[in-house]
The first five atom37 places (N, CA, C, CB, O) and aatype in JSON, in Angstrom:
{
  "aatype": [12, 7, 9, 6, 6, 10, 10, 10, 6, 1, 0, 6, 11, 11, 7, 1, 2, 6, 7, 1, 11, 6, 6, 0, 19, 0, 9, 0, 1, 6, 12, 11, 11, 6, 7, 10, 14, 19, 0, 5, 9, 11, 11, 13, 16, 7, 10, 15, 19, 6, 6, 9, 6, 11, 10],
  "atom_mask": [
    [1, 1, 1, 1, 1],
    [1, 1, 1, 0, 1],
    [1, 1, 1, 1, 1],
    [1, 1, 1, 1, 1],
    [1, 1, 1, 1, 1],
    [1, 1, 1, 1, 1],
    [1, 1, 1, 1, 1],
    [1, 1, 1, 1, 1],
    [1, 1, 1, 1, 1],
    [1, 1, 1, 1, 1],
    [1, 1, 1, 1, 1],
    [1, 1, 1, 1, 1],
    [1, 1, 1, 1, 1],
    [1, 1, 1, 1, 1],
    [1, 1, 1, 0, 1],
    [1, 1, 1, 1, 1],
    [1, 1, 1, 1, 1],
    [1, 1, 1, 1, 1],
    [1, 1, 1, 0, 1],
    [1, 1, 1, 1, 1],
    [1, 1, 1, 1, 1],
    [1, 1, 1, 1, 1],
    [1, 1, 1, 1, 1],
    [1, 1, 1, 1, 1],
    [1, 1, 1, 1, 1],
    [1, 1, 1, 1, 1],
    [1, 1, 1, 1, 1],
    [1, 1, 1, 1, 1],
    [1, 1, 1, 1, 1],
    [1, 1, 1, 1, 1],
    [1, 1, 1, 1, 1],
    [1, 1, 1, 1, 1],
    [1, 1, 1, 1, 1],
    [1, 1, 1, 1, 1],
    [1, 1, 1, 0, 1],
    [1, 1, 1, 1, 1],
    [1, 1, 1, 1, 1],
    [1, 1, 1, 1, 1],
    [1, 1, 1, 1, 1],
    [1, 1, 1, 1, 1],
    [1, 1, 1, 1, 1],
    [1, 1, 1, 1, 1],
    [1, 1, 1, 1, 1],
    [1, 1, 1, 1, 1],
    [1, 1, 1, 1, 1],
    [1, 1, 1, 0, 1],
    [1, 1, 1, 1, 1],
    [1, 1, 1, 1, 1],
    [1, 1, 1, 1, 1],
    [1, 1, 1, 1, 1],
    [1, 1, 1, 1, 1],
    [1, 1, 1, 1, 1],
    [1, 1, 1, 1, 1],
    [1, 1, 1, 1, 1],
    [1, 1, 1, 1, 1]
  ],
  "atom_positions": [
    [[-15.72, -98.77, 149.97], [-16.71, -98.36, 150.26], [-17.51, -99.51, 150.09], [-16.99, -97.28, 149.68], [-17.55, -99.52, 148.85]],
    [[-17.97, -100.2, 150.34], [-19.03, -101.75, 149.58], [-20.15, -100.76, 149.29], [0.0, 0.0, 0.0], [-20.6, -99.64, 149.54]],
    [[-20.33, -102.22, 148.38], [-21.94, -101.75, 147.43], [-23.35, -101.15, 148.01], [-22.58, -103.15, 146.75], [-24.24, -100.46, 147.52]],
    [[-23.11, -101.75, 149.33], [-24.31, -101.16, 150.21], [-24.3, -99.54, 150.49], [-24.27, -101.9, 151.69], [-25.23, -98.75, 150.34]],
    [[-23.43, -99.39, 150.78], [-23.06, -97.74, 151.08], [-22.86, -96.8, 150.04], [-21.78, -97.57, 151.79], [-22.92, -95.57, 150.08]],
    [[-22.54, -97.84, 148.78], [-22.89, -96.4, 147.4], [-24.38, -96.3, 146.82], [-21.87, -96.71, 145.7], [-24.85, -95.31, 146.26]],
    [[-25.11, -97.64, 147.08], [-26.22, -97.9, 146.57], [-27.21, -96.24, 147.51], [-26.66, -99.85, 147.0], [-27.76, -95.3, 146.94]],
    [[-27.08, -96.46, 148.84], [-27.84, -95.53, 149.74], [-26.98, -94.18, 149.54], [-27.91, -96.09, 151.43], [-27.51, -93.08, 149.67]],
    [[-25.82, -94.3, 149.26], [-25.26, -92.63, 148.91], [-25.99, -91.83, 147.63], [-23.47, -92.68, 148.42], [-26.23, -90.63, 147.53]],
    [[-26.32, -93.15, 146.51], [-26.81, -92.7, 145.5], [-28.09, -92.52, 145.65], [-26.54, -93.35, 144.57], [-28.78, -91.96, 144.79]],
    [[-28.55, -92.97, 146.77], [-30.34, -93.06, 146.9], [-30.71, -91.76, 147.26], [-31.04, -94.16, 148.17], [-31.45, -90.9, 146.78]],
    [[-29.49, -91.92, 148.86], [-29.93, -90.0, 149.42], [-29.74, -88.62, 148.25], [-28.51, -89.41, 150.94], [-30.29, -87.52, 148.21]],
    [[-28.53, -89.39, 147.19], [-28.34, -87.9, 146.11], [-28.87, -88.01, 145.59], [-27.42, -87.39, 145.32], [-28.52, -87.54, 144.5]],
    [[-30.3, -88.67, 145.57], [-31.3, -88.29, 144.0], [-32.49, -88.17, 144.92], [-31.54, -89.78, 142.41], [-33.54, -87.77, 144.41]],
    [[-32.49, -88.5, 146.43], [-33.62, -87.6, 147.05], [-34.26, -86.74, 147.63], [0.0, 0.0, 0.0], [-35.42, -86.46, 147.94]],
    [[-32.37, -86.09, 147.79], [-31.74, -84.9, 148.0], [-32.28, -84.05, 146.54], [-29.98, -85.14, 148.24], [-32.66, -82.88, 146.52]],
    [[-32.23, -84.61, 145.83], [-32.8, -83.53, 144.02], [-33.8, -83.76, 143.76], [-32.19, -83.77, 142.44], [-34.48, -82.94, 143.14]],
    [[-34.27, -84.96, 144.14], [-35.79, -84.66, 144.31], [-36.27, -84.07, 144.57], [-36.38, -85.0, 144.71], [-37.02, -83.42, 143.84]],
    [[-36.14, -83.92, 145.69], [-36.59, -82.28, 146.97], [-36.22, -81.45, 146.17], [0.0, 0.0, 0.0], [-37.22, -80.88, 145.71]],
    [[-35.07, -80.98, 145.65], [-34.68, -80.03, 145.06], [-35.65, -79.0, 144.29], [-33.87, -80.56, 144.38], [-36.18, -77.91, 144.49]],
    [[-35.55, -79.99, 143.27], [-36.2, -79.94, 141.92], [-37.79, -79.34, 142.64], [-36.19, -81.76, 140.95], [-38.1, -78.25, 142.17]],
    [[-38.99, -79.99, 143.87], [-40.17, -80.07, 144.35], [-40.0, -78.55, 144.71], [-40.49, -81.24, 145.47], [-40.9, -77.72, 144.61]],
    [[-38.56, -78.26, 145.22], [-39.33, -76.88, 145.89], [-39.21, -75.53, 145.27], [-38.79, -76.6, 147.29], [-39.5, -74.46, 145.79]],
    [[-38.71, -75.78, 143.97], [-38.26, -75.14, 142.72], [-39.94, -74.68, 142.19], [-37.23, -76.38, 141.56], [-40.48, -73.59, 142.36]],
    [[-40.45, -75.79, 141.59], [-41.22, -76.05, 141.17], [-42.65, -75.08, 141.9], [-41.02, -77.39, 141.19], [-43.41, -74.22, 141.45]],
    [[-42.47, -75.85, 143.37], [-42.57, -74.48, 144.12], [-43.39, -73.4, 143.98], [-41.6, -73.92, 144.04], [-44.5, -72.91, 143.79]],
    [[-41.88, -73.26, 144.25], [-41.57, -71.26, 143.72], [-41.93, -70.75, 142.82], [-40.31, -70.68, 143.38], [-42.39, -69.61, 142.85]],
    [[-41.83, -71.55, 141.65], [-42.0, -71.13, 140.51], [-43.45, -71.03, 140.06], [-41.27, -71.87, 139.75], [-43.67, -70.11, 139.28]],
    [[-44.47, -71.8, 140.41], [-45.81, -71.88, 140.52], [-46.57, -70.54, 141.62], [-46.02, -73.47, 141.07], [-47.75, -70.23, 141.53]],
    [[-45.73, -69.96, 142.5], [-46.29, -68.78, 143.16], [-45.35, -67.26, 142.35], [-45.97, -69.04, 145.13], [-45.81, -66.12, 142.4]],
    [[-44.63, -67.45, 141.98], [-43.65, -66.82, 141.0], [-44.46, -66.24, 139.28], [-42.35, -68.21, 140.75], [-44.46, -65.14, 138.73]],
    [[-45.12, -67.68, 138.86], [-46.08, -67.78, 138.02], [-47.44, -66.84, 138.57], [-46.32, -69.31, 137.84], [-47.85, -65.9, 137.88]],
    [[-47.98, -67.13, 139.64], [-49.28, -66.55, 140.46], [-49.07, -65.29, 140.67], [-49.6, -67.15, 141.84], [-49.92, -64.4, 140.7]],
    [[-47.64, -65.19, 140.85], [-47.93, -63.37, 140.97], [-47.85, -62.68, 139.33], [-46.35, -62.43, 142.13], [-48.5, -61.65, 139.14]],
    [[-47.26, -63.11, 138.48], [-47.1, -62.68, 136.49], [-45.66, -62.58, 136.82], [0.0, 0.0, 0.0], [-45.52, -61.48, 136.27]],
    [[-44.8, -62.77, 137.14], [-43.31, -62.9, 136.79], [-43.33, -63.32, 135.34], [-42.48, -64.02, 137.73], [-44.13, -64.09, 134.8]],
    [[-42.55, -62.83, 134.91], [-41.89, -63.6, 133.43], [-41.05, -64.83, 133.52], [-40.88, -62.62, 132.64], [-40.18, -64.93, 134.37]],
    [[-41.33, -65.88, 132.56], [-41.37, -66.75, 132.82], [-39.12, -66.7, 132.7], [-42.66, -67.59, 131.89], [-38.4, -67.63, 133.08]],
    [[-38.77, -65.75, 132.27], [-37.33, -65.83, 131.51], [-36.51, -65.49, 133.37], [-37.01, -64.14, 129.75], [-35.36, -65.8, 133.69]],
    [[-37.59, -64.79, 134.3], [-37.37, -64.84, 135.24], [-37.6, -66.03, 136.16], [-37.74, -63.98, 135.43], [-36.81, -66.47, 136.99]],
    [[-39.01, -66.53, 135.83], [-38.85, -67.39, 136.84], [-37.92, -68.46, 136.66], [-39.99, -67.87, 137.13], [-37.6, -69.04, 137.7]],
    [[-37.31, -68.92, 135.38], [-36.23, -69.49, 134.5], [-35.07, -69.26, 135.87], [-35.91, -68.48, 132.71], [-34.97, -69.9, 136.92]],
    [[-34.52, -68.39, 135.5], [-33.29, -67.69, 135.99], [-33.23, -68.05, 137.11], [-33.18, -66.31, 135.95], [-32.11, -68.54, 137.3]],
    [[-34.03, -68.1, 138.26], [-34.47, -67.87, 139.92], [-34.62, -70.09, 140.22], [-36.83, -66.46, 140.11], [-34.51, -70.79, 141.23]],
    [[-34.8, -70.28, 139.33], [-36.14, -71.37, 139.74], [-34.38, -72.64, 138.98], [-38.63, -71.13, 138.27], [-33.71, -73.46, 139.61]],
    [[-34.33, -72.41, 138.27], [-33.15, -73.23, 137.15], [-33.93, -74.11, 136.23], [0.0, 0.0, 0.0], [-33.5, -74.98, 135.48]],
    [[-35.34, -73.65, 136.47], [-36.17, -74.49, 135.45], [-36.62, -74.46, 134.09], [-37.09, -74.59, 135.83], [-36.79, -73.36, 133.56]],
    [[-36.84, -75.57, 133.43], [-36.98, -75.19, 131.7], [-38.13, -74.74, 131.72], [-36.89, -76.39, 130.49], [-39.05, -75.03, 132.49]],
    [[-38.07, -73.37, 130.15], [-39.28, -73.01, 130.14], [-40.49, -74.01, 129.54], [-39.17, -71.86, 129.49], [-41.6, -73.57, 129.23]],
    [[-40.23, -75.02, 129.46], [-41.38, -75.85, 129.52], [-42.3, -76.39, 130.41], [-41.12, -76.6, 129.15], [-43.52, -76.55, 130.47]],
    [[-40.56, -76.81, 131.61], [-41.76, -76.63, 133.28], [-42.51, -75.54, 133.27], [-40.98, -76.4, 134.93], [-43.65, -75.22, 132.94]],
    [[-41.89, -75.22, 133.57], [-42.53, -73.61, 133.88], [-44.15, -72.83, 132.72], [-40.78, -72.38, 133.46], [-44.83, -71.86, 133.03]],
    [[-44.26, -73.51, 131.75], [-45.46, -73.17, 131.2], [-46.86, -73.62, 131.6], [-45.33, -73.46, 130.07], [-47.99, -73.12, 131.62]],
    [[-45.84, -75.79, 132.17], [-46.75, -76.64, 132.59], [-47.56, -76.27, 134.19], [-45.93, -77.98, 132.58], [-48.14, -76.85, 135.11]],
    [[-47.24, -75.21, 133.86], [-47.57, -75.07, 135.7], [-48.57, -74.62, 135.71], [-46.73, -74.16, 136.76], [-49.13, -74.37, 136.78]]
  ]
}
């Protein structure tokens, strides 16, 4: 695997991870609007308590 392929693979992985994070934040925001407990939001989204409280 050349350097170009390695860099492209890393960029694609980073993009996928960022997309997953954005989706988790959107889900957490909706869960918070519905009044669900932070512990439950954390369990289902994988976000930290601090991240959830900032929403």
